[in-house]
RODO-2510 file (C-alpha; in nm, 4 decimals, decimal comma):
residues 343
     n   res          X          Y          Z
     1     x    -0,0034     0,0016    -0,0017
     2     x     0,3187     0,2301     0,0753
     3     x     0,4477     0,1680    -0,2908
     4     x     0,0997     0,2286    -0,4053
     5     x     0,0768     0,5385    -0,2704
     6     x     0,4496     0,6231    -0,3330
     7     x     0,4273     0,5514    -0,7269
     8     x     0,0853     0,7955    -0,7182
     9     x     0,3250     1,0608    -0,5851
    10     x     0,5388     1,0321    -0,8530
    11     x     0,2573     1,1263    -1,1418
    12     x     0,2379     1,4638    -0,9752
    13     x     0,4277     1,6547    -1,2579
    14     x     0,1607     1,5331    -1,5101
    15     x    -0,1401     1,5199    -1,2851
    16     x    -0,2634     1,8595    -1,3997
    17     x    -0,3446     1,7425    -1,7487
    18     x    -0,6029     1,4843    -1,6195
    19     x    -0,9211     1,4325    -1,4961
    20     x    -1,0043     1,0940    -1,3708
    21     x    -1,3091     0,9819    -1,4836
    22     x    -1,3325     0,6066    -1,3569
    23     x    -1,1378     0,4284    -1,0665
    24     x    -1,0967     0,0602    -1,0646
    25     x    -0,9575    -0,1077    -0,7429
    26     x    -0,8830    -0,5053    -0,9082
    27     x    -0,6592    -0,7346    -0,9546
    28     x    -0,6187    -0,9929    -0,6966
    29     x    -0,8377    -0,9482    -0,4182
    30     x    -0,8273    -0,5679    -0,2614
    31     x    -1,0798    -0,6914    -0,0082
    32     x    -0,8156    -0,8375     0,1755
    33     x    -0,7047    -0,4555     0,2769
    34     x    -0,7984    -0,3421     0,5996
    35     x    -1,0482    -0,0260     0,4378
    36     x    -0,7971     0,2204     0,6173
    37     x    -0,5982     0,1325     0,3592
    38     x    -0,7984     0,1311     0,0767
    39     x    -0,9207     0,5178     0,2329
    40     x    -0,5394     0,5962     0,1950
    41     x    -0,4944     0,5003    -0,1690
    42     x    -0,7903     0,6659    -0,2625
    43     x    -0,7064     1,0240    -0,0412
    44     x    -0,3675     0,9287    -0,1983
    45     x    -0,4804     0,9602    -0,5886
    46     x    -0,7394     1,2676    -0,4984
    47     x    -0,4050     1,4548    -0,3549
    48     x    -0,2806     1,4440    -0,6772
    49     x    -0,5313     1,3816    -0,9321
    50     x    -0,8737     1,6094    -1,0066
    51     x    -1,1311     1,3522    -0,9836
    52     x    -1,4873     1,3877    -1,1406
    53     x    -1,7773     1,4238    -0,9079
    54     x    -1,9341     1,2029    -1,0820
    55     x    -1,6590     0,9652    -1,1154
    56     x    -1,7524     0,5652    -1,1176
    57     x    -1,5154     0,3761    -0,8742
    58     x    -1,5382    -0,0134    -0,8148
    59     x    -1,3892    -0,2360    -0,6051
    60     x    -1,3423    -0,5378    -0,6610
    61     x    -1,4561    -0,8213    -0,3716
    62     x    -1,4257    -1,1670    -0,2893
    63     x    -1,7170    -1,3629    -0,1506
    64     x    -1,6047    -1,3666     0,2359
    65     x    -1,3914    -1,1431     0,2313
    66     x    -1,6565    -0,8838     0,3080
    67     x    -1,7778    -0,7097     0,6470
    68     x    -2,0447    -0,4745     0,7112
    69     x    -1,7420    -0,2358     0,8462
    70     x    -1,5801    -0,2547     0,5463
    71     x    -1,8891    -0,2067     0,2954
    72     x    -1,9629     0,1413     0,4767
    73     x    -1,6252     0,2503     0,4606
    74     x    -1,5728     0,1902     0,0772
    75     x    -1,9092     0,3955     0,1026
    76     x    -1,7614     0,6467     0,2939
    77     x    -1,4709     0,6369     0,0515
    78     x    -1,6576     0,7580    -0,2683
    79     x    -1,6300     0,3757    -0,4182
    80     x    -1,9926     0,3443    -0,5519
    81     x    -1,9495     0,0433    -0,7373
    82     x    -1,8937    -0,3430    -0,6151
    83     x    -1,7533    -0,6345    -0,8583
    84     x    -1,8054    -0,9419    -0,6504
    85     x    -1,6597    -1,2628    -0,8166
    86     x    -1,8870    -1,5513    -0,7836
    87     x    -1,7809    -1,7332    -1,0654
    88     x    -2,0272    -2,0366    -1,0029
    89     x    -2,3434    -2,1184    -0,7453
    90     x    -2,2359    -2,4606    -0,7080
    91     x    -1,9606    -2,5404    -0,4629
    92     x    -1,8285    -2,8375    -0,6338
    93     x    -1,7615    -2,5948    -0,9406
    94     x    -1,6203    -2,3717    -0,7363
    95     x    -1,3564    -2,6147    -0,5859
    96     x    -1,2858    -2,7366    -0,9133
    97     x    -1,1326    -2,3830    -1,0218
    98     x    -0,9618    -2,3677    -0,6758
    99     x    -1,1443    -2,1280    -0,5250
   100     x    -1,2071    -2,0773    -0,1350
   101     x    -1,5047    -1,9398    -0,0805
   102     x    -1,8859    -2,1064    -0,1680
   103     x    -2,2123    -1,9967    -0,2701
   104     x    -2,3384    -1,9202     0,0361
   105     x    -2,0369    -1,6756     0,1243
   106     x    -2,1282    -1,4873    -0,2432
   107     x    -2,4975    -1,4625    -0,0720
   108     x    -2,3961    -1,3480     0,2415
   109     x    -2,1153    -1,0699     0,0951
   110     x    -2,4139    -0,9597    -0,1798
   111     x    -2,6425    -0,8548     0,1152
   112     x    -2,4237    -0,7257     0,2829
   113     x    -2,3101    -0,5018     0,0030
   114     x    -2,6651    -0,4130    -0,0727
   115     x    -2,7688    -0,3205     0,3285
   116     x    -2,4665    -0,0882     0,2858
   117     x    -2,6207     0,1117     0,0155
   118     x    -2,4267    -0,0055    -0,2897
   119     x    -2,6555     0,0132    -0,5595
   120     x    -2,4502    -0,0893    -0,8932
   121     x    -2,2871    -0,4299    -0,8064
   122     x    -2,1502    -0,6806    -1,1063
   123     x    -2,1496    -1,0443    -1,0747
   124     x    -1,8883    -1,2360    -1,2178
   125     x    -1,9701    -1,5444    -1,3562
   126     x    -1,7563    -1,8795    -1,5708
   127     x    -1,8353    -2,1034    -1,7838
   128     x    -1,6981    -2,4081    -1,9131
   129     x    -1,5404    -2,5034    -1,5693
   130     x    -1,4501    -2,8560    -1,5309
   131     x    -1,7441    -3,0619    -1,4811
   132     x    -2,0020    -2,7806    -1,5528
   133     x    -2,2803    -2,8842    -1,7344
   134     x    -2,5526    -2,6814    -1,9204
   135     x    -2,7986    -2,7296    -1,6533
   136     x    -2,5939    -2,6444    -1,3522
   137     x    -2,5097    -2,3045    -1,5681
   138     x    -2,8432    -2,2396    -1,6268
   139     x    -2,9083    -2,2602    -1,2454
   140     x    -2,5925    -2,0499    -1,1449
   141     x    -2,7694    -1,8068    -1,4095
   142     x    -3,1548    -1,8284    -1,2349
   143     x    -2,9892    -1,7875    -0,8769
   144     x    -2,7915    -1,4376    -0,9531
   145     x    -3,0897    -1,3303    -1,1092
   146     x    -3,2921    -1,3636    -0,8522
   147     x    -3,0537    -1,1327    -0,6596
   148     x    -3,1020    -0,8893    -0,9272
   149     x    -2,7560    -0,6970    -0,9553
   150     x    -2,7112    -0,4517    -1,1776
   151     x    -2,4512    -0,5670    -1,4064
   152     x    -2,3370    -0,9381    -1,5305
   153     x    -2,0001    -1,0573    -1,6655
   154     x    -1,9712    -1,3878    -1,7789
   155     x    -1,6465    -1,4857    -1,9482
   156     x    -1,5788    -1,8876    -2,0831
   157     x    -1,2750    -2,0463    -1,9080
   158     x    -0,9449    -2,0028    -2,0859
   159     x    -0,7111    -2,2807    -1,9744
   160     x    -0,3759    -2,0632    -1,9353
   161     x    -0,0373    -2,2360    -1,9747
   162     x     0,1822    -2,2525    -1,6930
   163     x    -0,1286    -2,2663    -1,4322
   164     x    -0,2480    -2,5576    -1,2002
   165     x    -0,5756    -2,6498    -1,3814
   166     x    -0,2848    -2,6403    -1,7503
   167     x    -0,1358    -2,9786    -1,5877
   168     x    -0,3993    -3,1499    -1,4242
   169     x    -0,4651    -3,3706    -1,6800
   170     x    -0,7559    -3,4989    -1,4685
   171     x    -0,9843    -3,1820    -1,4454
   172     x    -0,8973    -3,1443    -1,8061
   173     x    -1,0645    -3,4277    -1,8943
   174     x    -1,3838    -3,2917    -1,7102
   175     x    -1,3767    -2,9182    -1,9457
   176     x    -1,6938    -2,9094    -2,1377
   177     x    -1,7248    -2,9849    -2,5096
   178     x    -1,7127    -2,7301    -2,7937
   179     x    -2,0842    -2,7367    -2,8414
   180     x    -2,1451    -2,6877    -2,4664
   181     x    -1,9397    -2,4446    -2,4393
   182     x    -2,1309    -2,2936    -2,7336
   183     x    -2,4883    -2,3801    -2,5505
   184     x    -2,3694    -2,2075    -2,2632
   185     x    -2,2816    -1,8402    -2,4419
   186     x    -2,5927    -1,8673    -2,6537
   187     x    -2,8193    -1,9518    -2,3589
   188     x    -2,6316    -1,6788    -2,1559
   189     x    -2,7349    -1,3890    -2,4133
   190     x    -3,0876    -1,5098    -2,4535
   191     x    -3,1588    -1,5727    -2,0493
   192     x    -3,0062    -1,2393    -1,9374
   193     x    -3,1874    -1,0431    -2,2155
   194     x    -3,4580    -1,1725    -2,1436
   195     x    -3,4378    -1,0832    -1,7675
   196     x    -3,4011    -0,7315    -1,8663
   197     x    -2,9669    -0,6759    -1,9376
   198     x    -2,8964    -0,5591    -2,2865
   199     x    -2,5391    -0,6921    -2,3795
   200     x    -2,3165    -0,4318    -2,4535
   201     x    -2,0067    -0,6166    -2,4870
   202     x    -1,9297    -0,9954    -2,6316
   203     x    -1,9623    -1,1105    -2,2183
   204     x    -2,1253    -0,8323    -2,0512
   205     x    -2,4690    -0,7494    -1,9357
   206     x    -2,6211    -0,4691    -1,7660
   207     x    -2,9620    -0,2672    -1,7428
   208     x    -2,9907     0,0524    -1,8714
   209     x    -2,7362     0,3379    -1,8100
   210     x    -2,5053     0,0454    -1,5627
   211     x    -2,2584    -0,0423    -1,8050
   212     x    -1,9245    -0,0414    -1,6821
   213     x    -1,7478     0,2779    -1,8055
   214     x    -1,4227     0,1615    -1,6905
   215     x    -1,3971    -0,1267    -1,9292
   216     x    -1,5587     0,0838    -2,1868
   217     x    -1,2375     0,2280    -2,1371
   218     x    -1,0145    -0,0260    -2,2448
   219     x    -1,3157    -0,1285    -2,5580
   220     x    -1,3096     0,2372    -2,6587
   221     x    -0,8617     0,1927    -2,6240
   222     x    -0,8365     0,5096    -2,5098
   223     x    -0,5282     0,5515    -2,2519
   224     x    -0,5653     0,4756    -1,8845
   225     x    -0,3020     0,4750    -1,6340
   226     x    -0,2470     0,1651    -1,3522
   227     x    -0,0663     0,1230    -1,0400
   228     x     0,0763    -0,1922    -0,8411
   229     x     0,2361    -0,5226    -0,9204
   230     x     0,1256    -0,6110    -1,2667
   231     x    -0,0190    -0,3066    -1,3523
   232     x    -0,0414    -0,2301    -1,7218
   233     x    -0,0807     0,1550    -1,8254
   234     x    -0,1321     0,3007    -2,1791
   235     x    -0,0916     0,6236    -2,3317
   236     x    -0,2421     0,5469    -2,7116
   237     x     0,1047     0,4163    -2,8433
   238     x     0,3083     0,3063    -2,5638
   239     x     0,2648     0,0287    -2,2877
   240     x     0,3835    -0,0004    -1,9600
   241     x     0,3620    -0,3190    -1,7629
   242     x     0,4686    -0,3394    -1,3710
   243     x     0,6868    -0,6518    -1,2397
   244     x     0,4775    -0,9144    -1,1446
   245     x     0,6398    -0,9762    -0,8412
   246     x     0,5253    -0,8358    -0,5325
   247     x     0,8380    -0,8006    -0,3695
   248     x     1,0320    -0,6686    -0,6804
   249     x     0,7579    -0,3638    -0,7306
   250     x     0,8123    -0,2632    -0,3436
   251     x     1,1681    -0,2551    -0,4089
   252     x     1,1623    -0,0928    -0,7099
   253     x     0,9446     0,1915    -0,6014
   254     x     1,0869     0,2385    -0,2785
   255     x     1,4328     0,2729    -0,4418
   256     x     1,2810     0,5332    -0,6630
   257     x     1,3873     0,2924    -0,9474
   258     x     1,1560     0,1852    -1,2219
   259     x     0,9378    -0,0812    -1,1776
   260     x     0,8485    -0,1985    -1,5078
   261     x     0,9227    -0,2218    -1,9039
   262     x     0,7996     0,0062    -2,2077
   263     x     0,6638    -0,1553    -2,5314
   264     x     0,6283     0,0710    -2,8027
   265     x     0,3514     0,0214    -3,0293
   266     x     0,3443     0,0260    -3,4166
   267     x     0,0302     0,1825    -3,5961
   268     x     0,0125    -0,1711    -3,6685
   269     x    -0,0241    -0,2653    -3,3875
   270     x    -0,2266     0,0147    -3,2444
   271     x    -0,4422    -0,0490    -3,5309
   272     x    -0,5112    -0,4242    -3,5011
   273     x    -0,5465    -0,3690    -3,1479
   274     x    -0,8009    -0,0981    -3,1593
   275     x    -1,0283    -0,2984    -3,4079
   276     x    -1,0645    -0,6137    -3,2368
   277     x    -1,1322    -0,4436    -2,8736
   278     x    -1,3959    -0,1929    -3,0491
   279     x    -1,5358    -0,5081    -3,2186
   280     x    -1,5966    -0,6608    -2,8551
   281     x    -1,8695    -0,3841    -2,8171
   282     x    -2,2553    -0,4423    -2,9583
   283     x    -2,1696    -0,0772    -3,1120
   284     x    -1,8924    -0,1673    -3,2466
   285     x    -1,6508     0,0746    -3,4669
   286     x    -1,6523     0,4238    -3,6724
   287     x    -1,4707     0,3618    -3,9775
   288     x    -1,4400     0,7065    -4,0567
   289     x    -1,2998     0,7710    -3,6866
   290     x    -1,0948     0,4875    -3,7387
   291     x    -0,9428     0,6452    -4,0620
   292     x    -0,9243     1,0102    -3,9153
   293     x    -0,7642     0,8284    -3,5702
   294     x    -0,5064     0,5643    -3,8229
   295     x    -0,5025     0,6644    -4,1341
   296     x    -0,6254     0,3325    -4,2340
   297     x    -0,9368     0,2827    -4,4607
   298     x    -1,0646    -0,0811    -4,3566
   299     x    -1,2250    -0,2091    -4,5868
   300     x    -0,9497    -0,1334    -4,8521
   301     x    -0,7563    -0,3089    -4,6036
   302     x    -0,8960    -0,5856    -4,4852
   303     x    -1,2246    -0,5732    -4,6876
   304     x    -1,0827    -0,9082    -4,8589
   305     x    -1,0869    -1,0727    -4,5881
   306     x    -1,3844    -0,9761    -4,3863
   307     x    -1,6390    -0,9953    -4,7088
   308     x    -1,6524    -1,3895    -4,6641
   309     x    -1,7882    -1,2699    -4,2781
   310     x    -2,0275    -1,0340    -4,4259
   311     x    -2,1908    -1,2776    -4,6957
   312     x    -2,1849    -1,5292    -4,4103
   313     x    -2,3978    -1,2839    -4,1780
   314     x    -2,0972    -1,2656    -3,8740
   315     x    -2,0208    -0,8977    -3,9563
   316     x    -2,2557    -0,6450    -4,0057
   317     x    -2,1334    -0,3719    -4,2151
   318     x    -2,3364    -0,0057    -4,2989
   319     x    -2,1974     0,1566    -4,5757
   320     x    -2,4210     0,4532    -4,5281
   321     x    -2,2800     0,5207    -4,1928
   322     x    -1,9676     0,3717    -4,2367
   323     x    -1,9909     0,1413    -3,9521
   324     x    -1,9098    -0,1699    -3,8610
   325     x    -2,0066    -0,4495    -3,6009
   326     x    -2,0142    -0,7975    -3,5299
   327     x    -2,4038    -1,0081    -3,5567
   328     x    -2,4694    -1,1839    -3,2416
   329     x    -2,3475    -1,4760    -3,4590
   330     x    -2,0485    -1,3392    -3,5383
   331     x    -1,9957    -1,2517    -3,1655
   332     x    -1,9636    -1,6686    -3,1422
   333     x    -1,6929    -1,6703    -3,3484
   334     x    -1,5153    -1,3482    -3,2471
   335     x    -1,1521    -1,4904    -3,2628
   336     x    -1,1706    -1,6287    -3,5974
   337     x    -1,2578    -1,2601    -3,7053
   338     x    -1,0047    -1,0835    -3,4942
   339     x    -0,7331    -1,2849    -3,6636
   340     x    -0,7863    -1,1034    -3,9465
   341     x    -0,6215    -0,7647    -3,7816
   342     x    -0,2945    -0,9549    -3,6397
   343     x    -0,0254    -0,9466    -3,9201
***
């Protein structure tokens, strides 16, 4: 916490150039910190940057780590949005993921947040968990809908190299097949939209007006500053990524040295990232704005490859208004479409 505050202070010389409109306290489990430590970080941030009065300020919470005192102090510190990582309403599936919380702890944490006064809550879910069936996933959705959160994120499990799951053949053998994974994805959209949630990004749904303003910054490829171990900042043409070692991070910050490294992004890299980030959203991309920003006519550059997806009703191309977005069906095959833009 001391190092994060010190890192924040190092930006004082440029802070006058920014008005902070969203803050996201995330990463691992920030709710394990004492409330005073969270308040210290936010107070330091406010002492350096001008924070918009209507800023969206989110904190991630793992079930079982939230208390009434913490929730009340979060609100007092100006935090107005909470994201709770449920993942599944079935305890055996949570155990498969290596989670230490239970569904019952989620319900307690959720009610604690509501009782404290939180009126903007997101619930994170994961589909295609080892051992999960379409029936058990639909049951998770139904249980979450009874809570009526303002926002729901549901991501299909991705097995990353180097993780315990990737090395556990027994668990890998229990992963749902591609067809079941697809059925879960399709069911998510149908069930949530019938229940009053609007999809605004491939894996994110919200009641009207409660879309995550912070995540939209990423999807619209806008600049952001991040602080802490593993944090990644973006200024439009460069990315700065901090070391993923907490010990090295603390030692670097305390000694006044850089805690990570810069990556210069070529115009081609910027364009491809802008395209596949923007196409994740249901509004898609403005091709006129794209050309003004990157000097590239998307249809001239990628039209031949895109044509088969347009004909196949996976990509909608509005010639008159020069806009492009993925169709409902196209979102299911987004990775194949995005490969066009990665050269």
